[in-house]
Structures are given as C-alpha cells and as structure tokens.
C-alpha positions in Angstrom: 75.4 8.7 -57.6 76.8 12.1 -58.0 74.7 15.4 -58.3 75.4 15.5 -62.2 73.9 12.1 -62.8 71.0 12.8 -60.5 70.3 16.0 -62.1 70.5 14.1 -65.6 68.1 11.3 -64.4 65.6 13.9 -62.9 65.8 15.5 -66.2 64.8 12.3 -67.9 61.5 12.2 -65.6 62.9 10.2 -62.7 61.6 11.0 -59.3 63.6 11.0 -56.0 62.6 7.7 -54.0 60.2 8.8 -51.0 62.3 9.3 -47.7 61.2 6.6 -44.8 58.8 7.8 -42.4 60.1 8.1 -38.9 58.5 5.8 -36.0 57.9 8.8 -33.8 55.8 10.7 -36.4 53.5 7.5 -36.6 50.3 8.0 -34.7 49.1 5.1 -32.8 46.4 2.9 -34.2 43.1 3.9 -32.0 41.4 1.2 -30.5 37.6 0.9 -30.5 36.4 2.4 -27.1 34.9 -0.4 -24.4 31.4 0.2 -23.3 30.4 0.4 -19.8 28.7 -2.8 -20.2 32.1 -4.7 -21.0 30.8 -5.0 -24.8 32.7 -3.3 -27.8 30.9 0.0 -28.8 31.6 2.5 -31.5 28.5 1.5 -33.6 26.0 4.2 -34.5 22.5 4.0 -33.3 20.5 1.7 -35.3 23.4 -0.4 -36.3 23.6 -4.0 -35.2 24.7 -4.3 -31.5 22.8 -1.0 -30.4 20.9 -1.4 -27.3 17.0 -0.4 -27.6 16.0 2.4 -25.4 16.0 1.5 -21.7 14.0 4.4 -20.1 15.5 6.4 -17.4 18.5 5.5 -15.5 17.6 3.3 -12.5 14.3 2.1 -14.1 14.4 -1.6 -13.8 10.9 -2.0 -14.6 9.9 -4.0 -17.9 9.5 -2.0 -21.0 5.6 -3.1 -21.1 4.8 -1.5 -17.7 6.5 1.9 -18.4 4.5 5.1 -18.9 4.1 5.8 -22.5 4.0 2.4 -23.7 1.1 1.0 -25.4 1.7 -2.0 -24.1 1.3 -1.1 -20.2 -2.5 -1.3 -19.7 -2.5 1.7 -17.4 -1.6 3.8 -20.7 -4.7 2.9 -22.4 -7.3 5.4 -22.7 -10.2 4.8 -20.2 -7.9 2.7 -17.7 -6.6 3.6 -14.1 -3.2 3.0 -13.1 -2.7 -0.1 -11.1 -3.1 0.5 -7.5 -5.7 3.6 -8.0 -8.5 3.4 -5.9 -12.2 3.7 -7.3 -13.8 7.1 -6.4 -16.4 6.9 -3.6 -20.1 7.4 -4.6 -22.2 10.0 -2.8 -24.0 7.4 -1.1 -20.9 6.2 0.6 -19.6 9.4 1.4 -23.1 10.2 3.2 -22.8 7.1 5.2 -19.5 7.7 6.5 -20.2 11.1 7.4 -23.4 10.0 9.3 -20.9 7.4 11.0 -18.5 10.1 11.9 -21.5 12.3 13.2 -22.7 9.3 15.2 -19.3 8.6 16.9 -18.7 12.2 17.8 -22.4 12.3 19.5 -21.5 9.1 21.5 -18.1 10.3 22.4 -20.0 13.6 23.7 -22.4 11.6 25.9 -20.0 9.5 27.3 -18.2 12.7 28.5 -21.0 14.5 29.8 -22.4 11.1 31.6 -18.8 10.8 33.4 -18.9 14.6 34.0 -22.5 14.2 35.5 -21.5 11.2 37.6 -18.5 13.0 38.9 -20.9 16.2 39.6 -23.3 13.5 41.4 -20.7 12.0 43.6 -19.3 15.6 44.7 -22.8 16.6 45.6 -23.2 13.5 47.6 -20.2 14.0 49.6 -20.9 17.5 50.3 -24.4 16.6 51.4 -23.2 13.6 53.7 -20.7 15.9 55.3 -23.3 18.8 56.0 -25.7 16.1 57.4 -23.2 15.0 59.9 -23.0 18.4 61.0 -26.5 18.7 61.5 -26.9 15.4 63.4 -23.9 15.6 65.3 -25.9 15.8 68.9 -29.3 15.0 67.5 -29.1 11.1 68.2 -31.8 9.6 70.5 -30.4 6.4 70.8 -30.5 4.5 74.0 -27.9 1.7 74.6 -30.2 0.1 77.3 -32.8 -0.3 74.3 -33.5 -4.0 73.4 -36.7 -4.0 71.2 -35.8 -4.4 67.6 -37.4 -2.3 65.0 -37.2 -3.6 61.7 -37.7 -1.8 58.6 -36.7 -2.2 54.6 -33.9 0.1 53.6 -31.6 -0.2 50.3 -33.3 -3.5 49.1 -32.5 -5.0 52.6 -34.0 -5.4 56.0 -32.2 -3.3 58.6 -32.9 -2.6 62.4 -32.8 -0.4 65.1 -33.1 -1.1 68.8 -35.3 1.2 70.6 -37.1 1.3 74.1 -41.0 1.0 74.4 -41.8 4.5 74.2 -39.4 5.2 71.5 -40.9 2.1 69.3 -44.5 3.9 70.0 -43.3 7.2 68.9 -41.5 5.8 65.9 -44.8 4.1 64.8 -46.8 7.5 65.1 -44.4 9.2 63.2 -43.0 11.3 65.9 -39.9 9.9 65.8 -37.4 8.8 62.4 -34.4 6.8 61.5 -31.6 8.6 59.6 -28.4 6.8 58.2 -25.2 8.6 59.0 -21.5 7.5 58.5 -22.9 3.8 58.2 -25.0 3.6 61.4 -28.9 4.2 62.0 -29.6 7.3 64.2 -32.9 7.8 65.8 -34.1 11.5 65.6 -37.1 13.8 66.2 -39.3 14.5 63.1 -38.4 17.8 62.9 -34.8 16.8 62.6 -35.8 14.1 60.1 -37.5 16.8 57.8 -34.2 18.8 57.8 -32.1 15.8 57.1 -34.4 14.9 54.4 -34.1 18.2 52.9 -30.0 18.2 52.9 -29.9 14.6 51.8 -33.0 12.3 51.1 -31.3 9.0 50.4 -30.4 9.3 54.2 -33.7 8.8 55.3 -34.0 5.2 56.3 -37.4 5.1 58.1 -40.2 7.8 57.9 -43.6 6.6 59.2 -46.8 8.2 57.9 -48.9 8.0 60.8 -52.3 8.3 58.6 -51.2 5.2 56.5 -53.0 1.9 57.1 -51.1 -0.4 59.7 -50.9 -3.4 57.1 -48.5 -1.2 54.8 -45.7 -1.6 57.7 -45.8 -5.2 58.9 -42.9 -4.2 61.3 -44.7 -1.7 63.3 -46.3 -4.5 65.7 -43.5 -6.0 68.2 -45.4 -9.3 67.6 -44.5 -9.4 63.8 -40.9 -8.5 64.6 -38.4 -10.8 62.7 -36.5 -13.0 65.6 -32.8 -11.8 66.3 -31.5 -15.2 65.4 -32.9 -15.5 62.0 -30.2 -15.3 59.1 -31.1 -13.0 56.4 
C-alpha cells in the first residue's frame, strides 16, 4: 500500500495495526515461591493453607504446654509450674537447722576425741620412756629366786619369783612390783612411789602393810597357785 493510500485510510479513521512484540521484551511469568517446608506458599496470613503460630524456633513443645497458652495448667492463676518445689515451712526449716547443728557438734566431738586419744598416747609413750630411765639400775630381781608371788594385774593373775626374804618384805610393803618394757621388776618402796608418780599404770603390786591379810590371798605361800595350773 502506498503512503498516499495509507494517509487516505487514516484520514477516514482507520488506525495502523499494532506492531508485534519481540520475544526478548517479554518478561517471564513468575512462579510462586516454594516454602521451606516444601509446600507452595504465597498466601497471605489468614488465607487457607497458612500455618498457625508455632512459637519460637526450635520449640517442639505442644501448643497447650507453651507459656502464655491458657490450656497450659502452669499458666493458670494460682498454679505452680511443673517441677517447682513447694516452699518449706518454718517447722521444716527449724528441723533442718537442728539436724545441721547436731551433725556439726558430733563432728567436733569426734575430732576432739581423736585429738585426746592421740594426746594420751603421747603422754604414755613419754612416761614409759622416763620410767625406763628411772628404773634402769633399780631392779632387785634375783635369778635364783624360786618362790612365785602371784598378784592380780590388768584383769589377769601375774607372778614374780622372789626369795624368802623378798617375799616377807614384799608382803610388808617394803618392796613393790613395777611393769617395765613387758617384764615385772621388784623395786624398793621409795622407787615404787617415784614410779607411781611418773606412770601410775605401771605399778603392778603395791602392798598396804596395814590392810587385813584376807584382802590379799596370795600373800601367804601356802595359798600360792601351783605353777602347773593352766589359767
């Protein structure tokens, strides 16, 4: 069609045909974005398919147990959260305090008893050592002595061999017997008194000359326990 005819048609009211769009000028159709959970999204809140509120990320508790949910018994007025301990009463607190005080006192008593035990052992060791020094050359024991003088000591019946003269002096209170280093030593009354002042437990036999004879049945040789008797 020539320009003259085109102009004539346009003058009669005809409009030129629209030009076809180029493929490069068309924008690609947008696809709905996929949700992270794999379901199609794009819906607005409140529309069908929208998920209800799930709480904080990582909160896997049921909705009824979340804070702020009226369905959770722990959110009701006047109720305690699950796992909360009931406050202790004044009586329970006083009882617990009394138990703690008694436990502390018993601990202190055990410590004091152990300390006293160790102190007594130390005193005994020192006294025995001092007694050995005192009686180093004070023994009157005679190897040829053949008279057994029995006496009670430490809950058992013990004996020491003496001569006839020593037996008479021993029964008169002029001599005495002291235990030193596991053996029984015959000593004078003066030495016996010194030994008693240092360590009284070491005195094995101390005869009171004014005491009745029946109080010491072993004083008379005729009442001596036979040597072959098994105790």
